[in-house]
Every structure is written in C-alpha cells, then in structure tokens.
C-alpha positions in Angstrom: 14.1 -37.7 -28.1 16.3 -37.9 -25.1 19.1 -40.4 -24.9 22.1 -41.2 -22.8 25.7 -41.3 -24.1 26.2 -45.1 -24.4 28.6 -44.9 -27.3 25.8 -45.8 -29.7 25.5 -43.5 -32.7 22.0 -44.3 -33.8 18.8 -46.0 -32.8 16.9 -48.7 -34.7 13.7 -47.7 -36.6 11.8 -49.8 -34.1 13.2 -48.0 -31.1 12.5 -44.6 -32.6 8.9 -45.6 -33.5 8.3 -47.0 -30.0 9.7 -43.9 -28.4 7.4 -41.8 -30.5 4.4 -43.8 -29.4 5.4 -43.3 -25.8 5.9 -39.5 -26.3 2.4 -39.4 -27.8 1.1 -40.6 -24.5 2.9 -37.6 -22.8 5.2 -39.9 -21.0 8.8 -38.8 -20.5 11.3 -41.5 -21.6 15.0 -41.8 -22.2 16.5 -44.0 -24.8 19.5 -46.3 -24.3 20.0 -46.1 -20.5 22.6 -48.2 -18.8 22.0 -50.3 -15.7 25.3 -52.0 -14.8 26.3 -54.1 -17.8 22.9 -53.8 -19.4 21.5 -51.1 -21.6 17.7 -50.8 -22.0 16.1 -49.4 -25.1 13.7 -47.1 -23.3 13.7 -46.1 -19.6 10.8 -44.4 -17.9 12.1 -42.9 -14.7 8.7 -41.9 -13.2 7.7 -45.6 -13.0 11.3 -47.0 -12.9 10.4 -49.3 -15.8 12.0 -50.3 -19.1 10.6 -51.1 -22.5 12.5 -53.1 -25.0 11.8 -53.4 -28.7 12.4 -57.0 -29.8 13.6 -56.9 -33.4 14.7 -59.9 -35.4 18.0 -60.2 -33.5 16.5 -60.9 -30.1 16.8 -64.3 -28.5 13.9 -65.2 -26.1 15.9 -67.3 -23.6 18.8 -64.8 -23.4 16.3 -61.9 -23.1 14.3 -63.7 -20.3 17.5 -64.2 -18.3 18.5 -60.6 -18.9 15.1 -59.3 -17.8 15.4 -61.5 -14.6 18.8 -60.0 -13.8 17.5 -56.4 -14.4 14.7 -57.1 -11.9 16.9 -58.8 -9.3 19.8 -56.3 -9.4 17.9 -53.0 -10.3 14.3 -53.8 -9.4 13.6 -52.8 -13.1 10.6 -54.5 -14.7 10.8 -54.8 -18.5 8.0 -54.8 -21.1 8.9 -56.4 -24.4 7.3 -55.2 -27.6 7.6 -57.5 -30.5 5.9 -55.5 -33.2 4.6 -51.9 -33.6 1.0 -52.5 -34.7 -1.7 -52.1 -34.0 -0.6 -48.9 -32.5 -3.5 -48.5 -30.1 -3.0 -52.0 -28.8 0.7 -51.3 -28.1 0.0 -48.0 -26.4 -2.7 -49.8 -24.3 -0.1 -52.4 -23.3 2.3 -49.7 -22.3 -0.3 -47.8 -20.2 -1.3 -51.0 -18.4 2.3 -52.0 -17.8 3.2 -48.5 -16.4 0.0 -48.5 -14.2 0.9 -51.9 -12.8 4.4 -50.7 -11.6 3.7 -47.0 -10.8 2.8 -47.4 -7.1 6.0 -49.3 -6.3 8.5 -47.1 -8.3 9.9 -45.1 -5.4 10.4 -48.2 -3.3 12.0 -50.2 -6.2 14.4 -47.2 -7.0 15.5 -47.1 -3.4 16.3 -50.8 -3.3 19.1 -50.7 -5.8 
C-alpha cells in the first residue's frame, strides 16, 4: 500500500479495503494524495483519476462541489464508492471508470 505523507497516521477500513480491491486488479494506486487544498483517498496516476470511499461522514452536496473543483483545477475525475459489496460490481465500476478516462490522461495531466 503506497501513500503520501499528508500528516494522516491511518486510513479508514473502507479506504484500505477499496485500495486492496484496486490492487487485485493489478492497478497501481496511491492513497491520500494532495491536489492543492484537497486530498483524495486513492489516486491512479496512469489514468489521472481519483477514487473516493464515501463513509458515513460524507455530505453529498459538499462532495459534489469538491469533485467539480478537482475537475476544474486539476482535470481530475472522481469516482465515488459508497459501499464495498458486491466486490465484483465495485471492481467492474472501477474498470469502466478507468477505461473511460484512460485515453485523455496525458492531456488532462498537462492541463494543470
């Protein structure tokens, strides 16, 4: 499990489980990566995308605004995962999300 030094000492169980699901797909991912004032749960550099695990503390309206700002300022699309089952469905959603954004990753990275 790779992570950046964001001052955070531990990850939530949901973040760890989600990261494990991504690793099982043989996708390199970093945990807790900062983009300006924002920190994303999981960042996938190859596709320049983020995945957030929405536990009970997430507020939809605030998260939607945050996701819009990440896209506007950093060209970073965000997939939100609300629960971790069924596993095959979550992994399918991740694969589809990454496939959608893979072809534009290099261009989006260069824009910010």
